[in-house]
C-alpha positions in Angstrom: 0.0 0.0 0.0 1.8 3.1 -1.3 1.3 6.7 -0.3 0.2 8.3 -3.5 -0.9 11.8 -2.4 0.4 14.2 0.3 -1.6 17.5 0.5 -1.8 20.3 3.0 -5.1 22.1 3.3 -5.3 25.5 4.8 -8.5 25.9 6.8 -10.1 29.2 7.9 -12.4 29.5 10.9 -15.1 32.0 11.6 -13.7 35.1 13.4 -12.4 34.5 16.9 -10.8 36.8 19.5 -7.0 36.3 19.7 -5.8 36.4 23.3 -2.7 35.5 25.2 -2.1 35.2 28.9 0.8 33.5 30.6 0.1 30.4 32.6 2.9 31.0 35.2 5.5 33.6 36.3 8.8 33.0 38.0 9.5 33.3 41.7 12.5 32.9 44.0 11.9 30.6 46.9 12.3 32.6 50.2 15.3 31.6 52.2 16.6 29.1 49.7 20.4 28.9 49.7 21.7 28.7 47.1 19.0 30.7 45.4 16.4 28.5 43.6 13.6 29.5 41.4 10.1 28.1 41.2 6.9 29.5 39.7 3.5 30.6 40.6 0.2 31.2 38.7 0.3 34.4 36.6 -2.2 36.9 37.9 -1.7 39.9 35.6 -3.7 41.1 32.6 -3.6 39.3 29.3 -3.5 40.5 25.7 -6.5 40.6 23.4 -6.9 41.7 19.8 -10.0 42.4 17.6 -11.7 39.3 16.2 -10.1 37.6 13.2 -10.1 34.1 11.6 -7.7 31.4 12.8 -5.9 29.3 10.1 -4.9 25.7 10.4 -2.7 23.5 8.2 -4.1 20.0 7.9 -1.8 17.2 6.5 -3.8 14.8 4.3 -2.4 11.5 3.2 -4.0 9.2 0.6 -2.9 5.7 -0.5 -3.3 3.7 -3.7 -5.8 1.6 -1.8 -8.1 4.6 -1.6 -7.6 5.0 2.1 -7.0 8.4 3.6 -6.3 10.1 6.8 -5.4 13.6 8.1 -4.3 15.6 11.1 -3.6 19.1 12.1 0.0 20.2 11.6 -0.2 23.6 13.1 -2.4 26.7 13.5 -1.8 30.4 13.3 -3.6 33.8 13.4 -1.7 34.7 10.2 -2.5 33.0 6.9 0.6 34.1 5.1 2.9 32.7 7.8 1.0 29.4 7.9 1.1 29.0 4.2 4.8 29.5 4.3 5.1 26.7 6.9 2.8 24.4 5.0 4.8 24.8 1.7 8.1 24.3 3.4 6.9 21.2 5.2 5.6 19.7 1.9 8.8 20.6 0.1 10.8 18.8 2.8 8.6 15.7 3.3 6.8 14.9 0.0 10.0 13.4 -1.4 10.4 11.2 1.7 6.8 9.9 1.8 5.3 9.9 -1.7 5.6 6.4 -3.1 6.7 4.9 0.2 5.0 1.8 1.5 2.5 3.1 4.1 2.8 -0.2 6.1 6.6 0.1 6.5 6.1 2.2 9.6 9.4 1.0 11.3 11.4 2.1 8.3 9.7 5.5 8.2 10.1 5.9 11.9 13.8 5.6 11.8 13.9 8.1 9.0 11.8 10.5 11.1 14.1 9.9 14.1 17.2 10.9 12.2 15.4 13.8 10.5 15.1 15.4 13.9 18.8 16.2 13.7 19.5 16.4 10.0 16.5 18.7 9.2 17.1 20.8 12.4 13.5 20.2 13.3 12.4 22.9 15.8 9.6 20.6 17.0 9.1 16.8 16.8 5.3 17.2 16.8 4.9 17.1 13.0 7.1 14.0 12.9 5.0 12.3 15.5 1.9 13.2 13.5 3.3 11.4 10.4 3.9 8.3 12.4 0.5 8.4 14.0 -1.2 8.8 10.6 0.6 5.8 9.3 -0.8 3.8 12.2 -4.2 5.1 11.4 -3.8 4.0 7.7 -2.7 0.5 8.9 -5.7 0.2 11.2 -8.0 1.3 8.4 -6.4 -1.2 6.0 -6.7 -4.1 8.6 -10.2 -2.9 9.7 -8.9 -3.0 13.3 -8.3 -0.3 16.0 -4.7 0.6 16.4 -4.5 -0.8 19.9 -5.3 -4.3 18.6 -2.6 -4.0 15.9 -0.2 -3.0 18.7 -1.0 -6.2 20.6 -4.0 -5.4 22.6 -4.1 -5.7 26.4 -7.4 -4.0 27.6 -10.2 -1.7 26.5 -10.3 0.6 29.5 -7.9 2.2 31.9 -8.5 3.8 35.3 -8.6 7.6 35.0 -7.4 10.3 37.4 -8.1 14.0 37.5 -5.3 16.5 37.6 -5.0 20.2 38.5 -2.1 22.6 37.9 -0.7 25.7 39.5 -3.7 26.6 41.8 -4.2 27.6 45.4 -4.6 25.2 48.3 -8.4 25.8 48.3 -8.8 25.3 44.5 -6.9 22.1 44.7 -9.2 20.8 47.4 -12.2 21.8 45.3 -10.9 19.9 42.3 -10.1 16.8 44.4 -13.7 16.9 45.7 -14.9 17.1 42.1 -12.7 14.0 41.3 -14.3 12.1 44.1 -17.8 13.2 43.2 -17.4 12.3 39.5 -16.0 8.9 40.2 -12.4 9.3 39.2 -10.0 6.7 40.6 -7.4 9.2 41.6 -6.3 12.8 41.8 -2.9 14.5 41.1 -1.8 17.9 42.3 0.8 20.2 40.8 1.2 22.2 43.9 3.9 24.9 43.6 3.6 26.4 47.0 6.8 25.2 48.6 7.7 22.2 50.8 5.6 22.9 53.9 2.6 24.2 52.0 2.7 21.3 49.6 2.8 18.9 52.6 -0.1 20.6 54.2 -2.1 20.2 51.0 -1.1 16.6 50.8 -2.5 16.0 54.3 -5.7 17.8 53.5 -6.2 15.9 50.2 -5.9 12.6 51.9 -8.3 13.6 54.6 -10.7 14.8 52.0 -10.7 11.9 49.6 -10.3 9.1 52.2 -8.2 6.0 51.8 -9.7 4.5 48.7 -8.7 7.2 46.1 -5.2 7.2 44.7 -3.2 10.4 45.1 -0.1 11.6 43.2 2.1 14.7 43.6 3.9 16.5 40.7 5.9 19.5 42.0 7.2 20.4 38.5 10.9 20.1 39.3 10.8 22.6 42.2 12.7 20.5 44.9 16.3 20.0 45.8 17.2 16.4 46.6 16.9 17.0 50.3 13.5 18.6 49.9 12.3 15.8 47.7 13.4 13.2 50.2 11.5 15.0 53.0 8.4 15.4 50.9 8.6 11.8 49.6 8.8 10.3 53.0 5.8 12.3 54.2 3.9 11.2 51.1 4.7 7.5 51.8 3.0 7.9 55.1 0.0 9.3 53.3 0.0 6.3 50.9 0.7 8.4 47.7 1.2 6.4 44.5 4.1 8.4 43.1 6.1 11.6 43.0 6.5 13.1 39.5 9.2 15.5 38.2 10.6 16.2 41.7 14.0 17.4 40.4 15.4 18.9 37.3 15.4 16.0 35.0 19.0 16.3 33.8 20.0 15.4 37.4 20.5 11.7 37.0 22.7 11.4 40.2 20.1 13.3 42.2 17.3 11.2 40.9 19.3 8.1 41.8 19.9 9.4 45.4 16.2 10.1 45.7 15.0 6.8 44.4 17.4 5.0 46.7 16.1 6.9 49.7 12.4 6.4 49.0 10.0 3.5 48.7 7.7 5.9 46.9 8.0 5.5 43.1 9.8 8.4 41.3 8.6 9.4 37.8 10.7 11.6 35.5 11.7 12.4 31.8 8.7 14.4 30.8 10.6 17.5 29.8 13.7 15.9 28.2 13.5 15.0 24.5 15.2 11.9 23.1 13.0 9.0 24.1 13.0 6.1 23.8 16.8 6.1 23.8 17.3 8.8 26.5 15.6 6.6 29.1 18.3 3.9 28.9 20.9 5.5 31.3 18.2 6.4 33.8 16.7 2.9 33.8 20.2 1.3 33.9 21.2 3.4 36.9 18.0 2.7 38.8 17.4 6.4 39.0 13.6 6.3 38.2 10.8 3.9 38.8 8.3 5.3 36.2 9.2 6.7 32.8 7.0 9.6 31.6 5.9 8.8 28.1 7.5 11.1 25.5 8.4 8.6 22.7 8.3 9.9 19.1 4.9 9.0 17.7 3.1 5.8 18.5 6.0 3.7 17.3 8.4 5.5 19.7 6.0 5.2 22.5 5.8 1.4 22.1 9.5 1.2 22.1 9.7 3.2 25.3 7.0 1.1 27.0 8.7 -2.1 26.0 12.0 -0.8 27.2 10.6 0.1 30.6 9.0 -3.3 30.9 12.3 -5.0 30.3 13.7 -3.1 33.3 10.7 -4.1 35.4 9.5 -0.6 35.3 6.2 1.2 34.3 5.6 4.1 32.0 2.9 6.7 32.0 1.1 8.9 29.4 1.0 8.8 25.6 -1.5 7.9 23.0 -4.6 6.1 24.3 -4.0 3.2 21.9 -0.5 2.7 23.3 -1.8 2.7 26.9 -4.5 0.2 25.9 -2.0 -2.1 24.2 0.6 -2.5 27.0 0.7 -4.0 30.4 2.9 -1.5 32.2 0.8 1.8 32.2 -1.9 1.7 34.7 -3.5 5.2 34.6 -5.0 7.8 32.3 -4.6 11.5 33.1 -7.5 13.9 32.6 -6.9 17.7 33.0 -9.4 19.4 35.2 -8.9 22.9 33.9 -10.1 25.1 31.1 -6.7 25.9 29.8 -5.6 29.1 31.4 -2.8 29.8 29.0 -4.6 31.4 26.1 -1.4 31.4 24.0 -2.4 28.1 22.5 -3.9 29.0 19.1 -7.2 27.3 18.5 -7.7 25.0 15.5 -9.7 25.9 12.5 -10.5 22.2 12.2 -12.2 22.1 15.7 -15.1 19.7 15.7 -14.1 18.2 12.3 -11.5 15.7 13.5 -13.1 14.2 16.6 -11.2 11.9 19.0 -13.7 9.3 20.2 -11.7 8.4 23.3 -14.1 8.8 26.2 -13.9 9.1 30.0 -16.7 7.9 32.1 -17.3 6.0 35.4 -13.7 6.6 36.4 -12.2 4.9 33.3 -10.8 5.9 29.9 -12.3 3.8 27.1 -10.2 3.4 24.0 -11.9 3.6 20.6 -13.0 0.3 19.1 -13.4 1.4 15.5 -10.7 1.0 12.8 -7.5 3.0 12.9 -7.2 5.7 15.5 -11.0 5.6 15.9 -11.5 9.2 15.0 -14.6 10.7 13.3 -13.5 12.9 10.4 -16.0 15.3 8.8 -14.4 15.3 5.3 -17.1 17.6 3.9 -16.7 20.0 6.7 -12.9 20.1 6.2 -13.5 20.8 2.5 -15.9 23.6 3.3 -13.4 25.4 5.5 -10.4 24.9 3.1 -9.3 28.1 1.5 -6.3 26.7 -0.4 -4.4 23.5 -0.8 -0.7 22.7 -1.5 
């Protein structure tokens, strides 16, 4: 099955209000020696402009078997800029993909992996999209959902609710919501400092009781000594893990922390390079859980299998990957309406619909062929203003 067509459609939305507001601002931790920096929620004004359309570039692949798939490459408030990006992407990638066997995903993945360096890719997101779309085509060809092609392990995964960068009171309110709505767990991203974070942890456990799982993600704000203190307290509160406790390049620090705690330590969310980057961390016994950042579905499977060979778990990634493996036990659900309005909306909103659902405390993976998305091809055509 050959890829016979690669097109990029530029979509235009109805007018929307552009706005931008930072999610966080920096702060120096009082009394920390040496000086250390953390962050706190941004509380100042944002930026708004008069209404205008948003534009999105949609990558469209078609095979000689008359199967097709698509996904959003990027979006922008400026059409001219987006068209430049679309044309340069096609100029770069059409020679690599046109005529290629769409089912040779492993071959293409290794080409994508090396292209990160050789093409000086500023982001790996478009490369991950290519890999994901090839998996979608494979599932459509086989008439199977992707997680079945990957091996298939289960159809649903326990889900937890997560909150980020909020006050003590807001975190408790969200945890109460998690309990009320039947989530199996709750994760805080408290950024209030060691003592305040521990006070929140105690209040969270008292609020949700013993049955709900709790996790703590301090977003790299601790020293090793701080993390050991917090981790030991969380062990007494029966927390499930501590995530991103240190700056992630600090392999020796993570090793010290993991050796000092029974509480599992998760890391590697912010460092690119997986699956290969995880090898020294796993070999050193510096982490217990690998945060999933593999390149595309293929890279995520490599990372999950690598972690399993070390007797470790991983967390995050594509729902089809999570459903296909044994060593990822949780699905994360964000509780917030995204506060950082810098993310440009998509002109394809509502036209490429992910059918992954969360209900009754579980994530249910799609059971229809491919990635299980519902694509409104007529709607995409109606919003298309030009095609490359």
